[in-house]
C-alpha positions, 0 to 999 in steps of 0.5 A: 728511726728503728729504734724509735719505731721498736719503742713500745707504745703505752696504751692508755687506759680508757676513761671512766664514763661519767656517771649521768645524774638523773634529772630531779626537775620530771619527779618535781613535775609529777610530785604534786599528781601523786600526791594528790593521787594519795590523798585521795585514793590511798588515804580513804582506802587505809581509813576505811581498812582501819575503821573497818577493824575498830569499833565506830558508831556515832559516839566512837564519832563523837569523841574520837575513842575508837577501839581495835577490835580486830576482825570482829566486824568481818565475822558479824558480817560474814555471820549475817544471813542478809549479807549474803543475800545481798552478794548473791543479789549484786551478783546477779545484777552484776551479771545481767547488765554486763552481758547486756552492756557487752551484747549491745555495745558491740552491735553498735560498735559493729553497726558504727563500722558499717554506717557512711559518714555523716550517719556514723557521726550522728550516731556518736554524737548521741553516744557522746551525749548520753554518755556526758549526761549526769547521772542524776539527771538521766536518774530523774529522766528515768523516774518522770518516764516511769511514772505512775500517772504522768509517765511516758511509758504508761501513757505509750502502753495505754494508747497501744491497748494495754490497759492494766497499765494505766496508773500502775506504780512500777516503783511498787514492784521489786522486778519491774524497779530491778528492771528499771534499774539495769536498763538504766545502767545499761543505757548509761554504760554503752556509750564508752563501750560501744567508741571503746570497740569502734576505735579497736575494730577499724584498726584491723587490716581490711585485708582480712576481711576482705580474704574472709570474704572471698572464702565465703565467710558471713558476717559471725565467722569474720567475728568470731575468727577475726575480730574478736580474737584480734581485739580480745585483749580489748574485750577483756579491758571493757569487760573488766571496766564494766564489772567495776562500774556496774558493781559500784553503781550506788546513785541510780539506785539510791535515788530511784528505790534506796534498795526497795521495794523492801531489799529487791534492788539492794546491792553491796554498795547500798547495803553498807550505806545503809548499815553505815548510816541506818544503823550508825555503824559505821564499822559494820559498813567499813567492813561491808564495803572491803569485803565488796572490793576483795570480791571485785578484786577476786573477780578481776584476779580469776577473770584475768587468769583466765584471759591470760591463758587464753592468749598463751594457748592461742 
């Protein structure tokens, strides 16, 4: 028994864990979505870049013999003073729209937080209906509202005693048309931003608001010290989405004014379309659109960098 007890026990090496095979089924399930997304998003972008580097007009579209010219199209666009005027107008158009959208959406979201259940559902229903209205339909309604003879706006202004607006032609004035387009885009954009901000605001713990009120904080101080700091990331995300939405706005401008009167409402998307279709210079139109994308990406990167610094310093 002693010899058996003293016999060394051979230690057996632990079995190597079997390498689990990754299942293939999940990849097969998402493959159609990835392929469709690549075809609908990546391919047009790559094709647009290629066209911007070619001499591609109507003859090349018919014959298919486009030749590469390098950055000549970009040089031609960037050396055109009209392009820089359109860029300046686009920046102003975007800044005014985004500021109005964010301010009004924040006020609507704060209103939804304070409303009772039924009034809140009523307001939210109106926002959803506004959001669901097709762009063409909403643009047509605004055309009717500001029509010179039968428009509701002129009728209301005349009824209030402003006789100078009788048969007033809004769309013949560049500043008036610019203002109408801003009103239309802001009206279409508020529902998404307001509902998103409202959904974020109701996640803020109510104890923080109660403590702030006990300390005597007013509405502005509560918003600036509690609501906005806690939802800074959401405000930043919605601002970026609204910048993209406003910059790429084309249908509203083209249906109402086609960039006119004159060049008063010509933004970068409209300018790219005019160059491509009116001049039949699809290469220059592609170059303008790629420059628009580049400016948008640079602006968003600068904004995200600033937002990241604020989050890091907080």
